LUMDO-563809 format. One record per residue (C-alpha): chain; x, y, z. Coordinates in pm, whole numbers, plus 50000, padded with zeros to 5 digits. Layout:
! residues N
{'A' {X Y Z}}
...
! end
This chain:
! residues 735
{'A' {27972 69871 18508}}
{'A' {28081 69529 18384}}
{'A' {28014 69349 18059}}
{'A' {28089 68984 18130}}
{'A' {28166 68755 17840}}
{'A' {27911 68481 17783}}
{'A' {28059 68359 17456}}
{'A' {28421 68323 17351}}
{'A' {28655 68162 17099}}
{'A' {28996 68031 17197}}
{'A' {29294 67932 16982}}
{'A' {29566 67720 17139}}
{'A' {29906 67630 16994}}
{'A' {29935 67260 17068}}
{'A' {30314 67273 17069}}
{'A' {30376 67573 17295}}
{'A' {30048 67584 17486}}
{'A' {30002 67954 17402}}
{'A' {29637 68060 17427}}
{'A' {29468 68360 17267}}
{'A' {29135 68492 17134}}
{'A' {29021 68681 16823}}
{'A' {28842 68939 17040}}
{'A' {28957 69176 17314}}
{'A' {28780 68963 17571}}
{'A' {28835 68730 17745}}
{'A' {29211 68711 17676}}
{'A' {29396 69025 17577}}
{'A' {29760 69040 17472}}
{'A' {29966 69333 17353}}
{'A' {29842 69322 16995}}
{'A' {29576 69522 16815}}
{'A' {29212 69416 16823}}
{'A' {28980 69556 16558}}
{'A' {28599 69536 16576}}
{'A' {28396 69633 16272}}
{'A' {28017 69644 16287}}
{'A' {27803 69657 15977}}
{'A' {27431 69634 15917}}
{'A' {27350 69275 16009}}
{'A' {27702 69150 16082}}
{'A' {28020 69208 16283}}
{'A' {28386 69128 16211}}
{'A' {28667 69098 16465}}
{'A' {29033 69072 16365}}
{'A' {29349 69009 16563}}
{'A' {29694 68869 16490}}
{'A' {29912 68695 16748}}
{'A' {30180 68426 16757}}
{'A' {30203 68420 16379}}
{'A' {29832 68343 16329}}
{'A' {29591 68600 16182}}
{'A' {29232 68560 16303}}
{'A' {28909 68696 16160}}
{'A' {28578 68624 16331}}
{'A' {28263 68694 16129}}
{'A' {27926 68680 16305}}
{'A' {27575 68723 16166}}
{'A' {27221 68593 16196}}
{'A' {27054 68482 15871}}
{'A' {26725 68633 15760}}
{'A' {26507 68325 15793}}
{'A' {26652 68089 16056}}
{'A' {26695 68113 16437}}
{'A' {27070 68051 16436}}
{'A' {27376 68264 16508}}
{'A' {27661 68192 16267}}
{'A' {28023 68249 16369}}
{'A' {28300 68184 16118}}
{'A' {28654 68197 16252}}
{'A' {28919 68216 15979}}
{'A' {29273 68126 16079}}
{'A' {29565 68213 15852}}
{'A' {29920 68093 15920}}
{'A' {30157 68387 15870}}
{'A' {30452 68209 16026}}
{'A' {30720 68001 15852}}
{'A' {30635 67679 16037}}
{'A' {30352 67429 16015}}
{'A' {30121 67489 16310}}
{'A' {29908 67243 16505}}
{'A' {29624 67436 16667}}
{'A' {29302 67370 16852}}
{'A' {28995 67594 16830}}
{'A' {28739 67598 17110}}
{'A' {28399 67767 17091}}
{'A' {28242 67839 17428}}
{'A' {27892 67957 17525}}
{'A' {27707 67978 17855}}
{'A' {27349 67852 17842}}
{'A' {27080 68074 17991}}
{'A' {26747 67945 17852}}
{'A' {26548 68176 18078}}
{'A' {26563 68508 18256}}
{'A' {26919 68479 18390}}
{'A' {27194 68219 18397}}
{'A' {27215 68209 18775}}
{'A' {26843 68143 18811}}
{'A' {26812 67888 18531}}
{'A' {27143 67698 18537}}
{'A' {27027 67425 18782}}
{'A' {26742 67332 18547}}
{'A' {26927 67310 18215}}
{'A' {26977 66958 18075}}
{'A' {27234 66886 17805}}
{'A' {27300 66593 17575}}
{'A' {27494 66509 17260}}
{'A' {27315 66362 16962}}
{'A' {27499 66036 16894}}
{'A' {27453 66045 16519}}
{'A' {27559 66405 16450}}
{'A' {27758 66517 16754}}
{'A' {27536 66826 16793}}
{'A' {27517 66946 17155}}
{'A' {27156 67000 17268}}
{'A' {27028 67192 17571}}
{'A' {26682 67237 17715}}
{'A' {26513 67380 18022}}
{'A' {26214 67149 18082}}
{'A' {26101 67359 18377}}
{'A' {26061 67674 18170}}
{'A' {25699 67787 18180}}
{'A' {25758 68073 17936}}
{'A' {25894 67874 17641}}
{'A' {25834 67509 17729}}
{'A' {25972 67236 17508}}
{'A' {26220 67446 17312}}
{'A' {26563 67294 17246}}
{'A' {26884 67490 17187}}
{'A' {27187 67359 17004}}
{'A' {27558 67426 16957}}
{'A' {27767 67281 16678}}
{'A' {28108 67325 16515}}
{'A' {27956 67233 16180}}
{'A' {28043 66870 16253}}
{'A' {28413 66932 16316}}
{'A' {28403 66895 16695}}
{'A' {28627 66619 16827}}
{'A' {28596 66702 17198}}
{'A' {28339 66878 17415}}
{'A' {28201 66938 17760}}
{'A' {27881 67087 17895}}
{'A' {28032 67134 18241}}
{'A' {28128 67497 18302}}
{'A' {28312 67410 18624}}
{'A' {28529 67165 18436}}
{'A' {28605 67417 18165}}
{'A' {28684 67716 18386}}
{'A' {28815 67531 18692}}
{'A' {28692 67601 19041}}
{'A' {28701 67979 19096}}
{'A' {28844 68006 18744}}
{'A' {28759 68252 18468}}
{'A' {28745 68273 18091}}
{'A' {29071 68464 18095}}
{'A' {29247 68150 18222}}
{'A' {29019 67850 18157}}
{'A' {29158 67547 18339}}
{'A' {29061 67303 18066}}
{'A' {29273 67486 17808}}
{'A' {29569 67559 18035}}
{'A' {29611 67190 18104}}
{'A' {29669 66912 17854}}
{'A' {29372 66711 17980}}
{'A' {29118 66648 17700}}
{'A' {28764 66777 17741}}
{'A' {28568 66507 17921}}
{'A' {28251 66492 17712}}
{'A' {28039 66556 18021}}
{'A' {27670 66623 17954}}
{'A' {27348 66573 18145}}
{'A' {27180 66711 18456}}
{'A' {27327 66864 18770}}
{'A' {27599 67061 18590}}
{'A' {27673 67431 18575}}
{'A' {27587 67421 18204}}
{'A' {27785 67548 17909}}
{'A' {27870 67447 17555}}
{'A' {28243 67403 17495}}
{'A' {28329 67235 17166}}
{'A' {28675 67184 17027}}
{'A' {28840 67084 16701}}
{'A' {29199 67050 16577}}
{'A' {29354 67208 16270}}
{'A' {29693 67183 16101}}
{'A' {29811 67481 15898}}
{'A' {30117 67488 15674}}
{'A' {30279 67828 15611}}
{'A' {30042 68058 15422}}
{'A' {29742 67824 15459}}
{'A' {29406 67926 15602}}
{'A' {29106 67739 15736}}
{'A' {28751 67826 15843}}
{'A' {28596 67694 16162}}
{'A' {28220 67753 16179}}
{'A' {28025 67760 16505}}
{'A' {27646 67748 16514}}
{'A' {27425 67849 16804}}
{'A' {27047 67833 16778}}
{'A' {26714 67716 16914}}
{'A' {26401 67550 16773}}
{'A' {26074 67407 16894}}
{'A' {26203 67051 16932}}
{'A' {26520 66841 16923}}
{'A' {26432 66715 16576}}
{'A' {26396 67070 16443}}
{'A' {26723 67178 16603}}
{'A' {26912 66884 16456}}
{'A' {26764 66949 16114}}
{'A' {26857 67318 16131}}
{'A' {27212 67241 16241}}
{'A' {27246 66989 15959}}
{'A' {27123 67239 15703}}
{'A' {27368 67505 15816}}
{'A' {27660 67263 15807}}
{'A' {27614 67266 15430}}
{'A' {27523 67632 15381}}
{'A' {27731 67869 15171}}
{'A' {27801 68139 15428}}
{'A' {27912 68396 15172}}
{'A' {27577 68372 14994}}
{'A' {27385 68389 15321}}
{'A' {27583 68692 15439}}
{'A' {27517 68864 15109}}
{'A' {27145 68806 15155}}
{'A' {27163 68978 15492}}
{'A' {27356 69272 15349}}
{'A' {27120 69304 15053}}
{'A' {26823 69308 15290}}
{'A' {26962 69598 15491}}
{'A' {27084 69784 15182}}
{'A' {26733 69770 15042}}
{'A' {26567 69887 15361}}
{'A' {26817 70156 15458}}
{'A' {26861 70272 15100}}
{'A' {26518 70435 15088}}
{'A' {26679 70760 15201}}
{'A' {27047 70836 15143}}
{'A' {27189 71183 15198}}
{'A' {27514 71371 15150}}
{'A' {27552 71689 15351}}
{'A' {27848 71900 15466}}
{'A' {27829 71710 15798}}
{'A' {27982 71365 15746}}
{'A' {27893 71249 16099}}
{'A' {27530 71336 16033}}
{'A' {27535 71142 15706}}
{'A' {27667 70826 15873}}
{'A' {27377 70818 16116}}
{'A' {27104 70916 15870}}
{'A' {27225 70676 15600}}
{'A' {27179 70364 15805}}
{'A' {27260 70343 16172}}
{'A' {26954 70522 16312}}
{'A' {26698 70314 16124}}
{'A' {26906 70000 16178}}
{'A' {26897 70066 16553}}
{'A' {26525 70134 16539}}
{'A' {26421 69826 16344}}
{'A' {26676 69566 16458}}
{'A' {26682 69658 16826}}
{'A' {26364 69846 16910}}
{'A' {26108 69678 16684}}
{'A' {26244 69325 16637}}
{'A' {26465 69234 16933}}
{'A' {26317 69473 17192}}
{'A' {26629 69392 17388}}
{'A' {26979 69517 17457}}
{'A' {27251 69488 17719}}
{'A' {27063 69711 17964}}
{'A' {26715 69569 17907}}
{'A' {26630 69221 17783}}
{'A' {26260 69160 17845}}
{'A' {26144 69137 17483}}
{'A' {25828 69327 17581}}
{'A' {25649 69580 17365}}
{'A' {25607 69923 17522}}
{'A' {25277 70075 17416}}
{'A' {25400 70427 17357}}
{'A' {25752 70314 17272}}
{'A' {25712 70102 16960}}
{'A' {25431 70325 16830}}
{'A' {25685 70607 16812}}
{'A' {25952 70378 16665}}
{'A' {25710 70274 16394}}
{'A' {25658 70633 16283}}
{'A' {26026 70652 16185}}
{'A' {25976 70346 15961}}
{'A' {25665 70473 15784}}
{'A' {25872 70627 15503}}
{'A' {26089 70323 15426}}
{'A' {25871 70036 15556}}
{'A' {25509 70151 15592}}
{'A' {25389 69791 15612}}
{'A' {25590 69747 15934}}
{'A' {25430 70059 16081}}
{'A' {25084 69942 15979}}
{'A' {25133 69600 16132}}
{'A' {25234 69745 16465}}
{'A' {24950 69997 16477}}
{'A' {24704 69708 16469}}
{'A' {24913 69507 16715}}
{'A' {24914 69796 16963}}
{'A' {24542 69864 16925}}
{'A' {24483 69502 17027}}
{'A' {24632 69581 17371}}
{'A' {24356 69828 17459}}
{'A' {24098 69760 17727}}
{'A' {23731 69822 17660}}
{'A' {23747 70123 17892}}
{'A' {23998 70295 17660}}
{'A' {24320 70260 17859}}
{'A' {24594 70020 17749}}
{'A' {24869 69789 17865}}
{'A' {25170 70010 17928}}
{'A' {25385 69716 17819}}
{'A' {25314 69354 17737}}
{'A' {25491 69027 17660}}
{'A' {25396 68906 17312}}
{'A' {25432 68535 17381}}
{'A' {25174 68536 17662}}
{'A' {24989 68868 17649}}
{'A' {25082 68935 18012}}
{'A' {25147 69299 18082}}
{'A' {25094 69590 18313}}
{'A' {24787 69810 18345}}
{'A' {24875 70155 18480}}
{'A' {24755 70507 18542}}
{'A' {25020 70651 18309}}
{'A' {24844 70918 18110}}
{'A' {25004 70954 17768}}
{'A' {24986 70597 17631}}
{'A' {24636 70627 17493}}
{'A' {24711 70958 17320}}
{'A' {25001 70807 17126}}
{'A' {24773 70555 16954}}
{'A' {24581 70827 16772}}
{'A' {24897 71033 16715}}
{'A' {25076 70739 16552}}
{'A' {24773 70636 16347}}
{'A' {24721 70986 16210}}
{'A' {25093 71023 16135}}
{'A' {25097 70691 15950}}
{'A' {24794 70782 15738}}
{'A' {24949 71119 15651}}
{'A' {25278 70958 15543}}
{'A' {25145 70649 15366}}
{'A' {24807 70771 15243}}
{'A' {24663 70442 15371}}
{'A' {24343 70563 15538}}
{'A' {24196 70213 15497}}
{'A' {24392 70101 15802}}
{'A' {24142 70295 16015}}
{'A' {23869 70052 15907}}
{'A' {24058 69739 16017}}
{'A' {23878 69554 16297}}
{'A' {24073 69487 16618}}
{'A' {23956 69313 16936}}
{'A' {23960 69474 17281}}
{'A' {24094 69329 17606}}
{'A' {23923 69300 17941}}
{'A' {24069 69265 18287}}
{'A' {24035 69385 18647}}
{'A' {24033 69761 18696}}
{'A' {24296 69921 18915}}
{'A' {24185 69967 19273}}
{'A' {24197 70296 19461}}
{'A' {24558 70380 19542}}
{'A' {24690 70112 19307}}
{'A' {24947 70248 19058}}
{'A' {24966 69940 18837}}
{'A' {24889 69571 18813}}
{'A' {25063 69295 18620}}
{'A' {24831 69023 18488}}
{'A' {24721 68840 18175}}
{'A' {24407 69000 18033}}
{'A' {24151 68810 17832}}
{'A' {23990 68888 17495}}
{'A' {23685 69100 17561}}
{'A' {23470 68941 17294}}
{'A' {23411 69281 17133}}
{'A' {23594 69440 16843}}
{'A' {23604 69778 16677}}
{'A' {23780 69954 16393}}
{'A' {24121 70107 16451}}
{'A' {23949 70445 16421}}
{'A' {23720 70357 16710}}
{'A' {24012 70234 16919}}
{'A' {24183 70569 16869}}
{'A' {23862 70761 16932}}
{'A' {23788 70567 17250}}
{'A' {24136 70648 17381}}
{'A' {24097 71017 17297}}
{'A' {23754 71032 17459}}
{'A' {23900 70893 17781}}
{'A' {24190 71138 17763}}
{'A' {23949 71429 17733}}
{'A' {23752 71315 18037}}
{'A' {24071 71306 18243}}
{'A' {24102 71684 18270}}
{'A' {24196 71872 18585}}
{'A' {24073 72189 18756}}
{'A' {24296 72417 18549}}
{'A' {24169 72267 18226}}
{'A' {24488 72068 18166}}
{'A' {24518 71688 18126}}
{'A' {24563 71488 18444}}
{'A' {24916 71357 18483}}
{'A' {24835 71028 18653}}
{'A' {25138 70824 18753}}
{'A' {25354 70944 18464}}
{'A' {25313 71132 18137}}
{'A' {25609 71009 17928}}
{'A' {25849 71072 18213}}
{'A' {25756 70761 18410}}
{'A' {25999 70867 18681}}
{'A' {25759 71145 18782}}
{'A' {25516 70881 18903}}
{'A' {25409 71060 19220}}
{'A' {25350 71411 19084}}
{'A' {24985 71331 19008}}
{'A' {24934 70998 19183}}
{'A' {24627 71122 19374}}
{'A' {24448 71210 19052}}
{'A' {24471 71592 19069}}
{'A' {24816 71674 18927}}
{'A' {24810 71813 18573}}
{'A' {25058 71796 18286}}
{'A' {25152 72085 18059}}
{'A' {25350 71863 17824}}
{'A' {25058 71623 17782}}
{'A' {24838 71922 17704}}
{'A' {25056 72011 17407}}
{'A' {25067 71647 17288}}
{'A' {24689 71615 17315}}
{'A' {24629 71937 17124}}
{'A' {24859 71823 16845}}
{'A' {24704 71477 16833}}
{'A' {24352 71616 16806}}
{'A' {24466 71845 16523}}
{'A' {24614 71549 16335}}
{'A' {24329 71308 16399}}
{'A' {24035 71545 16361}}
{'A' {24038 71551 15978}}
{'A' {24011 71172 15983}}
{'A' {23707 71198 16208}}
{'A' {23514 71459 16009}}
{'A' {23351 71209 15773}}
{'A' {23331 70920 16020}}
{'A' {23194 71096 16328}}
{'A' {23138 71472 16279}}
{'A' {22984 71520 16625}}
{'A' {23292 71373 16787}}
{'A' {23516 71585 16567}}
{'A' {23336 71900 16677}}
{'A' {23367 71801 17042}}
{'A' {23738 71737 16998}}
{'A' {23792 72073 16828}}
{'A' {23625 72251 17116}}
{'A' {23832 72062 17372}}
{'A' {24158 72134 17187}}
{'A' {24078 72504 17191}}
{'A' {23993 72489 17562}}
{'A' {24318 72313 17646}}
{'A' {24519 72561 17436}}
{'A' {24356 72851 17619}}
{'A' {24427 72688 17955}}
{'A' {24791 72625 17862}}
{'A' {24849 72987 17769}}
{'A' {24658 73114 18072}}
{'A' {24805 72884 18337}}
{'A' {25138 72746 18216}}
{'A' {25334 73046 18088}}
{'A' {25609 73136 18337}}
{'A' {25738 73454 18178}}
{'A' {26023 73304 17972}}
{'A' {25919 72942 17931}}
{'A' {25630 72704 17990}}
{'A' {25593 72524 18321}}
{'A' {25600 72145 18333}}
{'A' {25316 72022 18557}}
{'A' {25133 72067 18885}}
{'A' {25154 71839 19185}}
{'A' {24832 71705 19333}}
{'A' {24818 72003 19572}}
{'A' {24846 72252 19284}}
{'A' {25212 72342 19335}}
{'A' {25392 72406 19006}}
{'A' {25685 72205 18874}}
{'A' {25916 72354 18611}}
{'A' {25880 72715 18714}}
{'A' {26144 72980 18782}}
{'A' {26056 72965 19154}}
{'A' {26168 72600 19178}}
{'A' {26513 72523 19316}}
{'A' {26512 72194 19122}}
{'A' {26357 72119 18783}}
{'A' {26324 72490 18714}}
{'A' {26289 72439 18338}}
{'A' {26195 72119 18153}}
{'A' {26280 72059 17788}}
{'A' {25972 71877 17663}}
{'A' {25722 72143 17774}}
{'A' {25910 72390 17552}}
{'A' {25967 72172 17245}}
{'A' {25610 72046 17236}}
{'A' {25472 72396 17267}}
{'A' {25629 72440 16923}}
{'A' {25551 72092 16790}}
{'A' {25186 72131 16887}}
{'A' {25153 72418 16640}}
{'A' {24919 72582 16891}}
{'A' {25140 72793 17119}}
{'A' {25163 73169 17084}}
{'A' {25446 73220 16830}}
{'A' {25629 73478 17040}}
{'A' {25611 73262 17349}}
{'A' {25716 72952 17155}}
{'A' {26027 73133 17030}}
{'A' {26107 73260 17380}}
{'A' {26057 72911 17526}}
{'A' {26306 72758 17284}}
{'A' {26551 73041 17346}}
{'A' {26525 72958 17717}}
{'A' {26577 72589 17642}}
{'A' {26894 72671 17451}}
{'A' {27018 72905 17724}}
{'A' {26951 72682 18025}}
{'A' {26962 72323 17902}}
{'A' {27239 72300 17641}}
{'A' {27594 72228 17759}}
{'A' {27839 72274 17469}}
{'A' {28106 72104 17679}}
{'A' {28080 71807 17716}}
{'A' {27807 71829 17452}}
{'A' {27476 71765 17630}}
{'A' {27113 71864 17595}}
{'A' {26960 71826 17941}}
{'A' {26608 71701 18003}}
{'A' {26563 71956 18280}}
{'A' {26773 72158 18522}}
{'A' {26868 72162 18799}}
{'A' {26830 71792 18887}}
{'A' {26632 71669 19186}}
{'A' {26846 71632 19495}}
{'A' {26709 71794 19811}}
{'A' {26359 71913 19729}}
{'A' {26111 71815 20001}}
{'A' {25846 71736 19742}}
{'A' {25853 71383 19607}}
{'A' {25820 71374 19227}}
{'A' {25863 70996 19220}}
{'A' {26128 70736 19159}}
{'A' {26315 70982 18936}}
{'A' {26462 71122 19256}}
{'A' {26615 70781 19327}}
{'A' {26864 70839 19046}}
{'A' {27173 71037 19146}}
{'A' {27153 71398 19025}}
{'A' {27252 71425 18660}}
{'A' {27193 71059 18576}}
{'A' {26923 70933 18339}}
{'A' {26591 71114 18372}}
{'A' {26711 71310 18675}}
{'A' {26862 71607 18497}}
{'A' {27095 71427 18257}}
{'A' {27061 71422 17881}}
{'A' {26761 71210 17800}}
{'A' {26820 71184 17428}}
{'A' {26456 71125 17334}}
{'A' {26373 71479 17449}}
{'A' {26675 71625 17269}}
{'A' {26544 71496 16936}}
{'A' {26210 71667 16998}}
{'A' {26400 71990 17059}}
{'A' {26578 71956 16722}}
{'A' {26246 71909 16544}}
{'A' {26098 72206 16730}}
{'A' {26387 72432 16627}}
{'A' {26328 72349 16259}}
{'A' {25971 72474 16292}}
{'A' {26070 72822 16410}}
{'A' {26094 72948 16053}}
{'A' {26062 73315 16155}}
{'A' {26405 73282 16318}}
{'A' {26677 73320 16051}}
{'A' {26906 73106 16270}}
{'A' {26659 72819 16300}}
{'A' {26856 72590 16069}}
{'A' {27185 72669 16238}}
{'A' {27040 72610 16585}}
{'A' {26877 72281 16480}}
{'A' {27190 72145 16316}}
{'A' {27409 72259 16608}}
{'A' {27190 72062 16847}}
{'A' {27195 71760 16616}}
{'A' {27575 71775 16610}}
{'A' {27586 71829 16986}}
{'A' {27404 71502 17061}}
{'A' {27545 71303 16768}}
{'A' {27724 71009 16935}}
{'A' {27998 71011 16671}}
{'A' {28101 71354 16793}}
{'A' {28139 71218 17146}}
{'A' {28417 70978 17046}}
{'A' {28635 71154 16790}}
{'A' {28949 71128 17003}}
{'A' {29080 70875 17252}}
{'A' {29010 71122 17533}}
{'A' {28651 71175 17423}}
{'A' {28596 70802 17378}}
{'A' {28735 70736 17727}}
{'A' {28485 70983 17868}}
{'A' {28184 70869 17661}}
{'A' {28258 70496 17715}}
{'A' {27978 70355 17495}}
{'A' {27923 70278 17127}}
{'A' {27954 70591 16910}}
{'A' {27751 70453 16617}}
{'A' {27418 70418 16798}}
{'A' {27222 70659 17015}}
{'A' {27245 70634 17392}}
{'A' {26921 70686 17582}}
{'A' {27099 70907 17831}}
{'A' {27427 71088 17889}}
{'A' {27526 71187 18241}}
{'A' {27570 71556 18324}}
{'A' {27731 71571 18669}}
{'A' {28095 71494 18767}}
{'A' {28257 71249 18801}}
{'A' {28044 71091 18525}}
{'A' {27993 71404 18314}}
{'A' {27973 71314 17946}}
{'A' {27943 70940 18003}}
{'A' {27683 70760 17796}}
{'A' {27443 70498 17924}}
{'A' {27167 70263 17805}}
{'A' {27271 70240 17440}}
{'A' {27078 70074 17157}}
{'A' {26744 70034 17334}}
{'A' {26608 70388 17306}}
{'A' {26332 70552 17108}}
{'A' {26568 70845 17052}}
{'A' {26708 70667 16744}}
{'A' {26385 70687 16546}}
{'A' {26319 71044 16650}}
{'A' {26675 71148 16561}}
{'A' {26626 71006 16212}}
{'A' {26307 71205 16174}}
{'A' {26471 71518 16317}}
{'A' {26750 71494 16060}}
{'A' {26558 71385 15751}}
{'A' {26218 71545 15804}}
{'A' {26324 71841 16017}}
{'A' {26661 71971 15901}}
{'A' {26668 71833 15546}}
{'A' {26292 71875 15514}}
{'A' {26230 71553 15320}}
{'A' {25902 71379 15395}}
{'A' {25635 71174 15227}}
{'A' {25263 71248 15215}}
{'A' {25101 70955 15039}}
{'A' {25211 70968 14676}}
{'A' {25369 71310 14714}}
{'A' {25729 71390 14805}}
{'A' {25760 71709 15009}}
{'A' {26082 71915 15019}}
{'A' {26103 72188 15285}}
{'A' {26459 72221 15424}}
{'A' {26575 72416 15729}}
{'A' {26953 72403 15701}}
{'A' {27238 72618 15839}}
{'A' {27333 72936 15659}}
{'A' {27685 72814 15590}}
{'A' {27568 72505 15404}}
{'A' {27584 72546 15025}}
{'A' {27319 72274 15001}}
{'A' {27297 71896 15014}}
{'A' {27213 71593 14803}}
{'A' {26969 71309 14864}}
{'A' {26857 70994 14690}}
{'A' {26504 70869 14758}}
{'A' {26392 70521 14652}}
{'A' {26026 70435 14704}}
{'A' {25920 70125 14514}}
{'A' {25973 70190 14144}}
{'A' {26034 70561 14200}}
{'A' {26391 70689 14235}}
{'A' {26464 71058 14291}}
{'A' {26811 71213 14283}}
{'A' {26771 71544 14465}}
{'A' {27013 71835 14470}}
{'A' {26930 72123 14703}}
{'A' {27119 72447 14642}}
{'A' {27122 72723 14898}}
{'A' {27248 73061 14775}}
{'A' {27024 73274 14997}}
{'A' {26791 73239 15295}}
{'A' {26806 72885 15427}}
{'A' {26470 72842 15602}}
{'A' {26255 73066 15385}}
{'A' {26112 72808 15150}}
{'A' {26174 72713 14787}}
{'A' {26281 72975 14533}}
{'A' {26276 72750 14227}}
{'A' {26281 72384 14129}}
{'A' {26352 72183 13814}}
{'A' {26231 71824 13775}}
{'A' {26376 71624 13486}}
{'A' {26462 71947 13303}}
{'A' {26116 72103 13350}}
{'A' {26065 72404 13576}}
{'A' {25816 72359 13859}}
{'A' {25602 72636 13999}}
{'A' {25674 72739 14357}}
{'A' {25483 72965 14592}}
{'A' {25788 73012 14813}}
{'A' {25679 72748 15063}}
{'A' {25735 72373 15067}}
{'A' {25777 72196 14734}}
{'A' {25538 71910 14659}}
{'A' {25638 71663 14388}}
{'A' {25416 71369 14281}}
{'A' {25585 71032 14321}}
{'A' {25591 70850 13987}}
{'A' {25781 70538 13875}}
{'A' {26115 70578 13704}}
{'A' {26437 70768 13763}}
{'A' {26408 71141 13823}}
{'A' {26640 71431 13890}}
{'A' {26517 71720 14103}}
{'A' {26716 72041 14152}}
{'A' {26582 72270 14423}}
{'A' {26698 72623 14496}}
{'A' {26626 72778 14834}}
! end
């Protein structure tokens, strides 16, 4: 795996010719490089050749510009003449290699701002990017070949190794870049800031105006605005537990990853499409319903607008055009009702179900066709969000197989199993549990709106539950699915994929499985799928390798990588939540927290040896961790994973038992026996609750007593329900 540098800063000593960078790439010397990442900003520090460097980078809240401030401080005893060069490679499309021949550059004569555009871009036509050194640039080039040298690299850029000034080349026919340079003189002890701006607007005039405005901006004030924004959002829930690594994730990084990467950017190093996934962002939004319910509400309506009149949906779509893919994947439509019901339960905002949303129309998939990418058109018909959800559920109920289980289609969350049910006969156990749970959540919302439908859904949920218990139980765990020919997947008779995690966890999360079987299924999950060393929770085991049956493209991954029998973190978070619901087990809290700690990325990089094995960022969740040598314990696909939102819910709602139900705060912890308790601060609008949970006895057996603002509250031994009222409150809870 490589991570090539597309942006860089260079400092050159004009007397000696020495060249270095504030970051560990592209030039690395023997000194120490420190990278610090906060919510909304990053700082990089390095000292070399008597010059201390600090690079601050952030994006402001309201403008499409990346701000980089390089601070140079002269720690030597001599006056230093230095040059600073900011370098960026233009893409302006899907990839640099594909788009470079079409990028045109120019320099605005009045301001010196470097402009770049791709006039042949059909996706974002007319947009103009800009680069600027806040007006300090005295030399520049837009010719990457000139800057690097033929067959050169950023580690040894030819233009900086020689004494030849940058040529000022701009225009067409270049391998485009933005290299801008300025000179600074520093006496001993002096410091100077060099600011680089990189952005894009709808026209050259807008870009020049934005660059001009940011030349004058007070960066300290703007950075503080960014930090205040994230402090406000992430401060809705702050916890202090005996597990410091758990606190770090729950107190910011998980929701930061969810909102900044999954909901806003929809992009990361491994995936950069910017598309919305139908099931994906619906699940992400559920994690935000506590702190930012308006964000969840907005996306519910956005997602409903990607539903066809027939009830199925775009599996993913591009927001700028509406283009997307229509598929036979089976679980998308169920998630709409699941997310809507979850949002209403958390926010109390049932009025969202009456919002009107238009349908889409487009060509149906042909026989044998798995999917089709096209741009659908507005159907000319609209319905309430409730009706969108109901339409999707009605179609899901129709798609039932011979055993009474939902048809799997060409994927049922695990898209890699796209050929298990491609002929329209394979059935999914996991989807059965999800559907049963969704109907249980959504049915109360339907009682007053459509009682006949509600009755039909109740009957179907009972029929599916009966079928699951009759057909899917394998003796110690639940099977996963059937192939089109009726052969079982996820059974003890299989040589590969003998047991699958999500069929077990959702048996519990559905609330419908036989309690004894649900406990046994989770015991089997813990016995067969958890690897204490190197700290993995496998999606299933053993991985696909030699089986003659073709489950789909999942088998194209090497065994133990990604969905093929590695840790798929999304599923691990469901398992944590499931463990917290096994309240009859006195070890439920210990098991849930142990699994949380097992998959916590911080715990995968506590030492240099662990970090060298894990090899990815320890402060965000990785979508997958590999389980087979020589890559055992190595993380992959960081940032862009729905596991972040689910991990936040597993920690806050599951283990700590803190959740919101409209204007009621619910406390129902399931913590380890060795914990003496924990503290939490909840801020919801004008209401602020300081919560202290004390645990002298049974840890998952409900609330023994509670005192709110000095007044004793009555408790029936179950979950504690406290009305949310404005003001500052102190709540002491004894388990």
